[in-house]
C-alpha positions as CSV (number, residue, x, y, z in Angstrom):
1,X,-38.8,16.3,-1.6
2,X,-38.7,13.7,1.2
3,X,-41.9,11.7,1.7
4,X,-43.8,12.5,4.9
5,X,-43.7,9.9,7.6
6,X,-46.3,7.3,6.9
7,X,-47.1,3.6,7.6
8,X,-46.4,1.2,4.7
9,X,-48.4,-1.9,5.4
10,X,-47.2,-3.9,2.5
11,X,-43.7,-4.0,0.9
12,X,-43.3,-5.6,-2.6
13,X,-40.2,-7.4,-3.5
14,X,-39.8,-7.6,-7.3
15,X,-40.1,-5.5,-10.4
16,X,-42.7,-2.8,-10.7
17,X,-44.0,-4.6,-13.8
18,X,-44.7,-7.7,-11.7
19,X,-46.1,-5.6,-8.9
20,X,-48.8,-4.2,-11.3
21,X,-49.8,-7.7,-12.4
22,X,-49.9,-8.9,-8.8
23,X,-52.0,-6.0,-7.7
24,X,-54.6,-6.6,-10.4
25,X,-54.6,-10.3,-9.6
26,X,-55.3,-9.6,-5.9
27,X,-58.1,-7.1,-6.8
28,X,-59.7,-9.7,-9.1
29,X,-59.6,-12.4,-6.4
30,X,-61.0,-10.0,-3.8
31,X,-63.8,-8.9,-6.1
32,X,-65.0,-12.5,-6.5
33,X,-64.3,-13.9,-3.1
34,X,-65.2,-10.9,-0.9
35,X,-67.7,-9.0,-2.9
36,X,-69.3,-11.7,-5.2
37,X,-68.6,-10.3,-8.6
38,X,-66.0,-11.1,-11.3
39,X,-63.9,-8.6,-13.2
40,X,-65.2,-9.0,-16.8
41,X,-62.8,-6.8,-18.7
42,X,-59.4,-5.2,-18.4
43,X,-58.4,-2.3,-20.6
44,X,-54.6,-2.2,-20.9
45,X,-51.7,-2.0,-23.3
46,X,-50.1,-5.2,-24.6
47,X,-48.7,-6.1,-21.2
48,X,-47.7,-9.8,-21.6
49,X,-46.7,-10.2,-17.9
50,X,-50.2,-9.1,-16.7
51,X,-51.9,-11.4,-19.2
52,X,-49.7,-14.3,-18.2
53,X,-50.4,-13.8,-14.5
54,X,-54.2,-13.3,-14.9
55,X,-55.0,-16.7,-16.4
56,X,-55.6,-20.1,-14.9
57,X,-52.6,-22.3,-14.2
58,X,-52.1,-25.1,-16.8
59,X,-51.1,-27.5,-14.0
60,X,-54.4,-26.8,-12.1
61,X,-56.5,-27.1,-15.2
62,X,-54.8,-30.5,-16.0
63,X,-55.9,-31.8,-12.6
64,X,-59.5,-30.7,-12.7
65,X,-60.2,-31.2,-16.4
66,X,-59.7,-34.7,-17.8
67,X,-58.3,-34.5,-21.3
68,X,-56.8,-31.0,-20.8
69,X,-54.0,-30.6,-23.2
70,X,-51.1,-28.4,-22.0
71,X,-50.3,-25.8,-24.7
72,X,-47.1,-26.3,-26.5
73,X,-44.7,-23.9,-28.3
74,X,-44.9,-24.3,-32.1
75,X,-42.1,-26.7,-33.0
76,X,-39.3,-25.8,-35.4
77,X,-39.7,-29.2,-37.2
78,X,-42.9,-30.6,-38.7
79,X,-44.2,-33.7,-36.9
80,X,-42.9,-32.7,-33.5
81,X,-45.0,-31.6,-30.5
82,X,-42.8,-28.8,-29.3
83,X,-41.9,-27.9,-25.7
84,X,-44.6,-27.3,-23.1
85,X,-45.5,-23.6,-22.6
86,X,-44.4,-22.1,-19.3
87,X,-47.1,-22.2,-16.7
88,X,-47.4,-18.6,-15.5
89,X,-51.1,-18.4,-14.6
90,X,-51.9,-17.5,-11.0
91,X,-55.7,-17.0,-11.2
92,X,-57.6,-19.4,-8.9
93,X,-59.9,-21.7,-10.9
94,X,-63.0,-20.4,-9.1
95,X,-62.3,-16.9,-10.3
96,X,-63.0,-16.4,-14.0
97,X,-60.2,-14.8,-16.0
98,X,-61.0,-11.4,-17.6
99,X,-61.3,-10.6,-21.2
100,X,-58.8,-8.0,-22.6
101,X,-59.6,-4.8,-24.4
102,X,-56.9,-2.7,-26.1
103,X,-56.1,0.7,-24.7
104,X,-56.4,2.9,-27.8
105,X,-54.0,5.6,-26.6
106,X,-51.4,2.9,-26.1
107,X,-51.9,1.5,-29.6
108,X,-51.7,5.0,-31.1
109,X,-48.5,5.7,-29.2
110,X,-46.9,2.5,-30.7
111,X,-48.0,3.3,-34.2
112,X,-46.9,6.9,-34.1
113,X,-43.5,6.1,-32.6
114,X,-42.9,3.7,-35.5
115,X,-44.0,6.3,-38.1
116,X,-41.6,8.8,-36.7
117,X,-38.8,6.3,-36.9
118,X,-38.9,6.1,-40.7
119,X,-36.1,7.9,-42.5
120,X,-37.0,11.3,-43.8
């Protein structure tokens, strides 16, 4: 069915997965800056792009926190530091990042799908 005529005030360019993370980021910023409260918890599946977006930027932390050590990827050889982790955090420093709670229905779906994939 065709959509009825309506006014779209915002167009998003990018993947739907990034759109969800961007929307939650904007809601968390609005909650703190416009309404004075912080989002304490997010209940979600294991969405790594949302977690990556909803944390503070390593670059910003390194500027405001003397001694901040940028996280590194575990090196393949002992005695090496490893490459710096990618800086994906978009949460402003004045907005606390939320804690994550697992969505039990998502976890059950993952386990059950793996169980059904075993040979009979």
